C-alpha positions, 0 to 999 in steps of 0.5 A, a space after each residue: 492452445 498449443 505452441 504455448 501462450 497465444 490468443 482467447 478465441 474471440 481474441 483477434 491481433 487485428 479485426 479486420 472487419 471494415 464498415 460500409 464507410 470503409 474505417 477499419 477496425 482497431 488494433 491492438 499492441 501484439 504483446 504476448 506479456 502484455 506489457 505497454 512497452 515490450 520487454 526488449 523496447 523497455 531495455 533500451 529506453 533511456 533513463 529519466 529522472 524519475 526511473 526506478 532501479 533497473 534490475 542490473 542497476 540493483 545488481 551493480 550497487 549490491 555487487 560493489 557493497 559486497 566489495 567493500 571489505 571494511 563492510 564486512 557484508 555477506 550474501 545471504 543466498 551463499 552461506 548456510 545459516 545455522 543456529 550459531 549465526 547469531 550475527 551477520 552483516 547484511 544488505 537488507 533492502 536497495 532503492 532509488 534515491 531521488 535527487 533534491 526537488 531543485 535538481 530535478 525541477 531544473 532539469 526537466 523545467 530548464 533543461 539541466 544536466 540530469 542528476 547523477 543516479 544513486 542508490 540508497 542501501 540499508 545496511 544491517 551490520 551485525 558483525 560490527 562492534 557494537 552492532 548497528 544500522 547504517 544506510 550508504 547512498 551509491 552513485 550509478 553511472 554508466 560503464 563502457 559497455 553500457 551497463 551500471 557501475 557503482 561506485 563512490 560509497 558515501 555514509 548519510 544519515 537515516 533517511 528524513 531523520 536526522 539519526 547517523 545510524 539506528 541501533 541495531 534492536 531496531 532493524 528491519 525483521 528479517 533472517 536474524 529474528 527467525 534465528 532467535 525465534 527457533 532459539 527460543 522455541 528450541 529451549 522449551 521444545 519437548 514441553 511445548 510439544 507436550 503440552 501440545 499432544 495433550 491439548 489437541 490429540 493426535 496433533 504434534 509440533 516441529 520435525 516430524 509431526 506429519 500428518 498433523 501438524 501445529 504451525 506457528 506465525 510471527 505477528 508484531 514485535 516491540 522494544 519492551 525495555 532497555 534490556 529488552 530491546 527486542 521481542 516478538 509475539 508468536 501465535 500457534 494455529 491448527 490449518 485444515 488440510 485443503 489447498 490454498 488454506 489460510 493459517 490466519 483464520 486457523 489459530 489456536 488459544 495458545 500465543 507467546 513472547 519470545 524475547 532477547 536481552 541487548 543484542 545477544 540472539 543466545 539469550 532468546 527465550 520465551 518469557 511469558 504464555 498464554 493459553 485459553 485466556 491465562 497468562 503463565 511466565 513459564 511453560 512449566 507453569 502452563 502444564 502444572 496449571 493444565 494437569 491439576 484443571 486449574 480454573 477449570 482449564 483443562 476439563 471445560 477446554 473444547 476445540 470444536 473443528 469444522 466439519 463437512 462443507 463448514 471446513 471450505 471457509 477458509 478457502 476459495 474452493 467450491 461450496 456444494 448447492 446451486 452456484 449464481 450466474 453458472 450458465 453465465 458466468 462472465 459479465 459485462 466485458 470492457 474494450 476500447 472501440 477505437 484502441 488505447 487512448 493512454 500511451 506509456 512511454 520511458 518505461 514509466 511515463 503515462 499520457 491520457 487525455 492531458 494527464 502525464 504523470 511518471 509511475 514509480 514505487 519504493 520498497 518499503 512505502 509502497 507506489 509513489 507517482 512523479 511529476 503529475 500534470 494536467 493539460 501542461 501545468 504540474 499539479 503535483 511533484 509528488 504523491 506517494 504512499 507513507 505507511 500502512 497502519 494496522 492496529 489490533 485489539 484484545 484480551 490476548 497476549 498477541 493481539 492486544 500488542 499488535 501494532 503493523 507498520 507495514 512500511 517496515 516489513 516492505 509493502 512496496 517489495 511486496 508486490 505481486 503478479 496481476 491476473 488479467 480480467 480479475 486483478 485487472 480488466 482485458 484491456 490493461 497494460 502491465 509494468 513490472 517492477 524491481 525490488 530488493 528488500 527483507 535481505 533477499 540478496 538478490 532484485 526480485 523481478 515482479 513480472 506485471 506488477 502494475 497495470 494501466 486502463 482506462 476505465 467508464 465510470 457509471 455516471 456521466 462527469 456533467 450531466 443536466 436533462 433541463 426542467 422544461 424538457 428543451 434539452 439535454 447534455 451531458 459529458 460521459 465520465 472517464 477514468 485512468 487507473 493505475 493500480 498495483 496489489 501488494 500482499 503483506 502476509 495475510 493482508 491484500 492491499 489494492 492501491 489505485 490512482 485515479 485521474 478523471 477526464 474533469 481534471 480531479 484526482 483520486 487516490 484509492 486504496 482497498 483491502 482484502 485478505 484474510 483477517 489476523 484471527 484469534 480463538 474466540 471468546 464470548 465476552 469478544 462480541 462486546 468488545 473485539 469482534 464476533 465468530 467466523 467459525 465456531 472457535 474463531 473470531 476476527 479482532 477489530 483492528 483499525 486500518 491507517 494509510 498515510 499519504 505525501 502530497 507535494 503540490 506545485 499549483 502554478 509553481 512553487 510558491 504555494 498557500 494552504 486555505 482552510 475553509 471553516 464551515 460555520 453557521 450563521 445568521 440572517 433575518 428570513 424577511 418577516 422579521 426574524 432569524 435563520 440560521 445558515 451555512 457560511 464558511 470563514 476562509 482562512 489562510 494558515 501563516 505557519 505550519 501548526 495553524 494548517 494541521 489538525 484533526 478532523 472533527 465532525 463538530 469543527 469541520 475543514 475543507 483545505 484548499 491549496 491554492 497560489 495567490 498570485 496566479 488567477 483564474 478569470 474571475 480573480 480567484 486564486 488557482 487552487 486544488 482541495 484536498 478532500 479527505 474522503 475517509 478520515 479517521 479519528 485517533 483514539 488513543 490518549 495524548 502522551 501515549 508512548 507508542 503515538 510517537 511512531 504514529 505521528 502521521 495519525 495526529 493529523 488528518 491534515 497538516 501541510 509543511 514546508 517542502 524540505 528534501 530532509 523531510 521525505 517521509 512522514 514515517 519510518 521503516 525502524 518505527 516497528 521496532 521501537 514505537 515509543 522512539 522511532 527516527 521519524 515522525 511527521 510530528 517533528 515536522 509540524 514545529 511553526 515554520 511559516 507556511 504562506 507563499 511557500 513550497 507546501 507538502 500535504 500530509 494526510 491520512 484515511 482510515 477505517 475501523 474494521 469489526 470482523 464478522 462472519 462475512 469476512 471468511 474466507 477473506 475480508 470482501 473489497 467492498 466497502 473497505 476503501 480509504 483514500 482522498 481526491 484533488 479536485 480542482 478549486 478555481 483552477 480553471 474558468 470552467 469544468 475542465 471536461 468541456 474540451 472533450 470531443 464526446 460533449 452532447 446536448 440534444 435539444 428541440 433543433 438537435 437531435 445530435 446522436 452520443 459518440 459511443 453510440 456512432 462508435 457501436 454502429 460504425 465500429 462492428 469490431 470484436 474487441 482484440 485482447 491479448 493474452 497475459 500469462 499468469 505465473 508463467 515461471 511458477 509460484 516459487 520465482 513468481 
């Protein structure tokens, strides 16, 4: 449309049709960005205690840190890095430091002053002696001109641990690792390129490789020994020449291990080679074996490449042949007949049908939702993602050693702009995100990274049609969804918080994106995966998502009532015995009693209750923690790397709230799985739990065996992880019974459902504001 971004053809700023009854059609907010609160309005909104750092605050903190001469920090955007720059000190990440819970509750519940705003910064100090990783706090205040001013540098322990600092080689992946990889591969460049030319004729690697280039990518890295403290697995791929191709599913059967000794990046070298099932210590060993055709290594090697339409398997280009729905390419579209029933205020406070919460995020851990209330009562002080694990398996070098802890790679900083009508419905409102992570040396502004929308579920929340045909009663379902999507290299995580009109809350994450593939071997069919295309196989991997749920049911004095599901005996009335279902409810006295791995042979239903607050029938008010997809940890007890995966030890754990136990995983665990700074197992230490401020830690997972249908990318259907919080004697009846659209139809009352009244009375075309995508181009996005 001429003149920039306007409206869709059927989208009207205001539907001017008026019904016979004189009722006007609703208006949608005129916002070209789709924001529920316009950017200018958000800039003027006062900060609240749950507001994540603004763009200006990030910049103020970064400027202040660079000015601290004793730290010797560099602005990576102003430094021309060369291979000689083996060490540098820089700011890897900055994020909002949530004040202690007691201070926050005093502020929001008792009107005490808002706690001071502070930022936490992660510093990689490569120039210090010895090099180290440090975290500091910086205080933020408004200056005389209203702009934020940073001051008061304070050294603190690494988050959620007692470690004052972290060894340099446990730093998050950053620019120095790329330098190390370059150093390692440069040392063997000529031999590597010679082998690639022999094994893959016509292709080359490195500079001047066009038009047929071999690419490389890094996988996980680990601490292998006290001598080799930093090692990374690198695999090579041969992309197809098609726009949007995913190199992740074009791997070659060639992988290497690059490693360095101590803190010296110049010592990096390739220490292990793998080619098509064979391991070698050096590239010369590999070349000699190839030339000698050892074990038929050369004569038996074949690379079958897709041709014609088959080459499209890794991208989203249209396939030849008939297309389903070509004449009707758009399905049903939701709209709001009375306008939005939710609102977004103060930049991040969402309200909808009795629900209230603050939406936030951390650059390393992902979404966090604060002060979640229903009908005026706080249900949870915090619900936040803690970790996203992907653990692989195969018989090659890289896949067998791949364990990704995505907090390390910045799952929250990897949020992406959302596409209207696909990622979110046409009716969604949007919020932006600002992050500073991965040593970017500047804050990244993620436009439209969070969307909020009301969703009409496909089932009523309550419903009954009497057996005698005398009445029908129902309450339509209604949900509010808060969504953000993170792209961690090859994988996409679509994270939803779903609020229901009956008081239930669900946290759901679905996965998509490219699988991390490997060169297929026939033996893989029985152990690791099936072919995606000729020589290419997806490999078995495990997804686990971990969450923190700080429940405050009718206050902060809560207990965990575990319902152990059992089988009992009863009299059948004729002198015989029958088996019946029953439960044995037991309130956990200590943290150890409230930490367990879900087993089908010993099912448990945990409920967080307030023993001192009863509903109208004398039952303690509570919320059930329903584990929707628990995963059994198959790793053997005592396995070294399991220390960093402590959150996997328990499907459910409950501990006493401590500000120093803020997270169940650590961004530093990736670099040394056997000795992380933070592990959930350290929190479960036998402390009294009854009538305490209870924090629940849950995880959910799935086993993904890739198959042909995982190309081009994994489908979201069937790949869901999450949990639910369900009212459990919290009220005296279903909390949905006060909904205005509840209906009962019986022989005396022919009530017409509200939705049919709205359709009949409001003859309105929906109005949708255009939310442009990639307005500034891919690079700036």
